[in-house]
C-alpha positions in Angstrom: 197.5 174.0 75.8 200.0 171.2 75.9 199.2 167.6 75.0 198.1 165.4 77.8 196.6 168.0 80.1 192.9 168.1 80.8 190.8 171.2 80.3 188.9 171.9 83.5 185.4 173.3 82.7 182.5 173.6 85.1 179.1 173.7 83.3 177.0 173.8 86.4 175.1 170.5 86.3 176.0 167.1 87.6 174.8 163.8 86.5 173.2 163.1 89.7 170.9 166.1 89.3 168.8 164.2 86.7 169.6 166.5 83.7 170.1 163.4 81.5 166.7 162.1 81.9 164.6 162.0 78.7 161.0 163.0 79.4 158.1 161.6 77.3 157.2 163.9 74.4 153.4 163.6 74.7 151.4 164.1 77.8 149.4 161.2 79.3 146.1 162.9 78.4 147.1 163.1 74.7 148.2 159.4 74.7 144.7 158.2 75.2 143.0 156.7 72.2 140.2 159.0 70.9 137.4 158.1 68.5 137.5 159.8 65.1 134.9 162.4 65.8 137.0 163.7 68.8 140.0 164.5 66.6 140.7 168.0 65.4 143.2 167.6 62.6 145.5 170.1 61.0 147.2 170.1 57.6 150.8 171.0 57.0 152.7 171.2 53.8 156.5 170.6 53.5 159.0 170.2 50.8 161.4 167.2 51.1 164.1 166.8 48.5 162.2 169.2 46.2 159.0 167.2 46.4 155.8 168.2 48.3 154.7 166.2 51.3 151.3 166.7 53.0 151.1 166.2 56.7 147.9 165.5 58.6 147.6 165.2 62.4 147.9 164.9 65.2 146.2 161.5 65.5 145.5 160.0 68.9 145.0 156.3 67.8 146.7 153.0 68.7 149.2 151.7 66.2 146.9 149.1 64.6 144.0 151.5 63.9 146.4 154.2 62.7 148.1 151.9 60.2 144.8 150.5 59.0 143.5 154.0 58.5 146.7 155.0 56.7 146.4 151.9 54.5 142.8 152.7 53.4 143.8 156.4 52.7 146.8 155.4 50.7 144.6 153.0 48.6 141.9 155.7 48.1 144.4 158.3 47.0 146.8 156.1 45.1 149.9 157.6 46.8 152.6 156.6 49.3 152.7 157.6 52.9 153.9 157.0 56.4 152.8 157.3 60.0 155.4 159.0 62.3 154.9 160.6 65.8 151.1 160.8 65.5 151.3 162.5 62.1 150.5 160.9 58.7 152.6 161.9 55.9 151.4 161.6 52.3 153.4 162.1 49.0 152.1 164.9 47.0 149.8 167.9 47.5 146.6 166.2 48.4 144.9 168.4 51.0 141.5 168.6 49.3 141.3 164.8 48.6 142.6 164.0 52.1 140.0 166.2 53.7 137.1 164.5 51.9 138.5 161.0 52.6 139.0 161.6 56.3 135.6 163.2 56.7 134.1 160.0 55.2 135.9 158.1 58.0 134.4 160.5 60.6 137.4 162.8 61.4 137.0 166.5 62.0 139.2 169.5 61.2 140.3 172.7 62.9 138.8 175.7 61.1 141.3 178.3 59.9 
């Protein structure tokens, strides 16, 4: 192909067809705030940069109550953490300690 000529490709979608719209990730039912006893939480364990991270979720709380819950859990467990996309991330392998701390706050868990 020589310089200056355009490559004519047809992919099959046009901008007017709405393919570029980004849809919301969560459904509207899931975005409603739930009380702690209505949650069914799940644990996940990941390795990031060689360190273990414990994930707990999915939480359906507003930002203020989610961050206050996160703050109390981090103080109880003496670890770092973050709240992202409805999941709480904690540094370290803390599944058993997290489970007891969250049960004290009134949260429930899915049985395996």
